[in-house]
N, C-alpha and C positions, 0 to 999 in steps of 0.2 A: 365355189362360186360366190360371185358378189352381184348385188343389185345394182343395175345401171339408172332404172328409170322405173318410177311406180305410176301408171296411167290407166284410165278407162279408153282413152282415144284411140280407135282401131285403126285410123289413118296414121296415127304417130306409130303406133307398133309396127305396121307394114313398112313404113319408111325406115324406122330404125332397124328393122330386119334386113331390108335392100342394102342399106348403107354398109352394114357389117359383113352382111354375106358377100357383097363384092370384094372385100378385103380378106376373106377367108375366115371370118370370125362367127363362131356359133353363138345363137342366142336361144335362151331358153326361156318361155313364157309362162310363168307359173300363176295360178288363181284363175285360170280359164274356165274352168268349171262352175267354180263358185261364182263367178260373175254372171254366168249364164243363169244358174239358179236363182239369183237375186232379182230377176227380173228384168235386167238391163237398167237397172235405175241407178248404177254408178256406186253401190254400196261398197263393194268389194273391187279394188283397182288391181290390176294385173301387174306383176312384177317382171321385169326384163332383167334376165340374169345372164351375165357373161362368166367364163372361166376367170379365176385369179389373174393368171398369166396375160389374159388378153384384155384385162381392166383398164390400163392406162392407153393402150393403143385405141380401145373402143371409145373412151373418153374424149381423145383428141380427134378421132374421126367425126363423133357427134357434135363436139363444139366447132371443128370446121365447117360442119354440115348447118350450121346456126341454130344448133339445139342444145348449147350448153346451159340455157335455163331450166331445161326439162331435167338435168342430171341431178342424182341424189348427191348431196355434198357431206363429205366425210366430217368436216368440222361442225355440222350442225347437229352432230349427235346421232344420225341416222345409220352410221357405219359403226361397227364393233371398233 
């Protein structure tokens, strides 16, 4: 699994899910429970994860949907 986006924006999470689901790409949202426990103050952002094989297509789809600025960047030291 690879991290695609990290956010607290529930609307963004829903939109990303719908874009990916329309193309048959599964999305796993991590840290949902931690984010709820922190009182929804935004301390623990949710991580949106996709399968390694789906990462290039997911990144392309989200860039085409105008969300390229939300994507985690490999060269920013955020990916292994």
